[in-house]
LUMMISE-582919 format. One record per residue: x, y, z of N, C-alpha, C in turn; residue in three letters. Coordinates in steps of 0.1 Angstrom, whole numbers, plus 5000, padded with zeros to 4 digits. Example, Ala and Ser with C-alpha at 12.3 -4.5 7.8 and 13.67 -1.06 7.14 Angstrom:
LUMMISE-582919
513249435078512349555078513249675078Ala 512849785071513749895071512950005079Ser 
***
This chain:
LUMMISE-582919
037459904955038859914953039359824941Met 038759704941039059614930038659664917Thr 037459714916037059774903037859884899Leu 038359974908039160084904040560034899Glu 041059924905042359874901042159814887Leu 041159744885040859674871040759784861Ile 039959894864039860004854041160074852Leu 041960084863043260154861044160084851Phe 044259944853045059864844044459874830Val 043159864829042559874815042760004809Ala 042760114817042960244812044460264807Ala 045360194814046760204810046860134796Ile 046260024794046259954781045560044771Leu 044460104775043760194765044660314761Phe 045360364771046260474767047360434758Gly 047860314760048960264751048360244737Ile 047160184736046460164722046160304716Val 045660394724045360534719046560604713Leu 047660594720048960654716049460584703Tyr 049360454703049860384691048960414679Trp 047660424680046760454669047060594664Arg 047260694673047560824669048960834662Glu 049860754666051260764660051160714646Ser 050260624643050060574629049360664620Asn 048460744625047660834617046760924626Gly 046661044622045861144631044761204623Asn 043961124616042861174608041861254616Lys 041461204627040461274635040961404640Leu 042161414644042761544648042761644637Tyr 043161594625043161674613041761734610Arg 040761654612039361694609038961804619Val 039261784632038961894641039862014639Phe 041061994634041962114631041362194619Asn 040862124609040262194598038962264602Lys 038262214611036962274615037262404624Ile 038262394632038562494642039362614637Met 040262594627041262694623040962734609Tyr 041462854606041362904592042462834584Ser 042362854571043262784562044762814565Lys 045062934569046462974571046962914584Glu 046062884594046562834607046462684608Leu 045962614597045762474598047162404598Gln 047162284603048462214604048862164590Met 050162144589050662104576050461954574Lys 050661904562050461764559051561674565Glu 052661734567053761654573053661644588Thr 052861734595052761734609052061614614Asp 052561544624052061414629051361434643Thr 051261554648050661574661049161524662Lys 048861474673047461424675046961474688Gly 045861414693045261454706046261414718Phe 046861304717047861264728049261244722Val 049361224709050661194703051361334701Tyr 052561344707053361474706052661594712Gln 051961574723051261684729051861704743Gln 051761824749052161844762051261784772Ser 051661784785050861714795049561774797Phe 049461904797048161974800047161944788Met 047561954776046661924765046261774765Leu 047161684769046761544770045661524781Arg 045961594792044961584803043561644799Leu 043561754792042361814787041561714777Val 042361664767041661584757041161454763Phe 041961394772041561264778040461284788Ile 040461394795039361414804038061444797Thr 038161514786036861544778036361414771Ser 037261324767036961194761036161114772Leu 036661104784035961024794034761094799Phe 034661224799033461294802032261264793Leu 032661264780031661224770031261084772Val 032160994774031860854776031060834789Gly 031260904799030460894812029060944809Ile 028961054802027561104799026761004791Ile 027360944781026660844773026360724782Ile 027260684791026960564799025860594809Ala 025760724814024660754823023260744816Gln 023160784804021960774797021560634792Phe 022560554790022360414785022160314796Met 022860324807022760224818021660274828Leu 020860184833019860224842020360254856Pro 021560204859022160224872023360314871Ile 023760384882024860474882026060404887Ser 027060374878028260314881029460414880Val 029160534876030260624874030460714886Thr 031460684893031860764905033160844902Thr 033460944910034561024908035860944909Val 035960844918037160764919037460684907Ser 036360624901036460544889036960644877Leu 036260754877036560854866038060894867Phe 038560924879039960974881040960854878Met 040560734882041560624879041660594864Ser 040460614857040560594843041360704836Met 041260834840042060944834043460924837Ile 043860894850045260884854045860764847Val 045160654846045660534839045860554825Gly 044960624818045160654804046360744801Thr 046560844810047760934808049060854811Ile 049060774821050160684824050460594812Val 049360544806049560454794050160524782Gly 049760654780050260724769051760754771Thr 052160784783053660804786054360674785Tyr 053860564789054460434788054660404773Val 053660424765053760394751054760484744Ala 054860614748055860704743057260654747Gly 057460604759058760554763059160434755Phe 058160344752058460224744058860264730Ile 058060354724058360394710059760464709Phe 059960554719061260624719062460534720Lys 062360434730063460344731063560254719Ser 062460214713062560134701063260204690Gly 063060334688063660414678065160424681Glu 065560444693066960454697067660324694Ile 067060214698067660084695067860064680Ile 066860094672066960084658068060164652Glu 068160284657069260374652070660324655Glu 070760274667072160234671072360084671Arg 071460004664071659864664072959814659Ser 073459874648074759844643075859874653Asp 075759994658076860034667076759964681Ser 075559914685075459844698076259724698Leu 076259644687077059524686078559554687Gly 079059664680080459704681080759744696Asp 079859824702080159874715080259754725Ile 079359654724079459544733080759464731Val 081059444718082359374715083559444720Lys 083559584719084759654724084759654739Glu 083659654745083559644760084059514765Thr 083659404758084159274762085659264760Ile 086159314749087659314746088359394757Asp 087859504761088559594771088559514784Lys 087459454787087359374800088359264800Gly 088459194789089459084788090859134790Lys 091159244783092559304785092759354799Asp 091759404806091959454819092259334829Phe 091459224827091659104835093059054833Ile 093559044820094858994817095959084824Glu 095759214824096759304830096759284845Glu 095659264851095559234865096259104869Leu 096059004860096758874863098258894862Lys 098758954851100158974849100759064860Ser 100059164865100559254875100659174888Glu 099759084891099759014903100858914903Lys 101158854891102258754890103558834893Lys 103758944887104959024889105159064903Glu 104059104910104159144924104559034932Glu 103958914930104258794938105658754936Ile 106158764924107558724921108558824928Val 108258954928109059054935109059024950Glu 107958994955107858974970108658844974Glu 108558744966109358624968110858644967Val 111258724958112658764956113158834968Lys 112358934973112759014985112958924997Lys 111958824999112058745010113258645009Glu 113658604997114658504996116058574995Glu 116158694993117358764992118158755005Ala 119558715004120358695015120658835022Pro 120658825035120858945043122358945048Lys 123258935039124658925042125259065046Glu 124859175040125559295044124959365056Asp 123959315061123359375073124159335086Gln 124559435093125259415106124259405117Lys 124759335127123859325139123759455146Ser 122859465155122659595163123859625171Ala 124459525177125659545185126859595177Arg 127059545165128159595156127859735152Glu 126659775149126359915145126560005157Arg 126259965169126560055180128060075182Leu 128859965180130259975181130860065171Lys 130260065159130760145148130560295152Asp 129460325158129160465162129960505174Lys 130560415181131360445193130560455205Gly 129360395205128560395217128760275226Leu 129460175221129760065230131260045231Leu 
***
């Protein structure tokens, strides 16, 4: 279990590095694209798609699984002992896929922050100003309410008749 956990964390880091490398350049993907497709179907020079960069989940899964299969086959021939089990293989694949999505989230949030960095300062400042205004309104409203309550309590009750007098006025006493 410990080895699986270590490989899972290492695979997440590998997925982040793999995504970052492909976001900077996709030369290997272009080579395979030129080998597999005719001239008309090849990707354009401006296209930045790679094996994991800007790919759907299924294609990422296929490419990462094939990468680890090749790696495990090479490890089987080079190492005299068998350390490749299905659980290690699966934890490496899942960790790498999770790492690619983590890297995609980091890149996407970095782009959004860069786009809105000027407006973020203004938004924060406006929010703080609105909060201060709201607090001031609450304070002034509370003061006004308290003053009104005190006035009502202090107001003389001179025109109020007693219950006996009211009953006499109605003719009941």
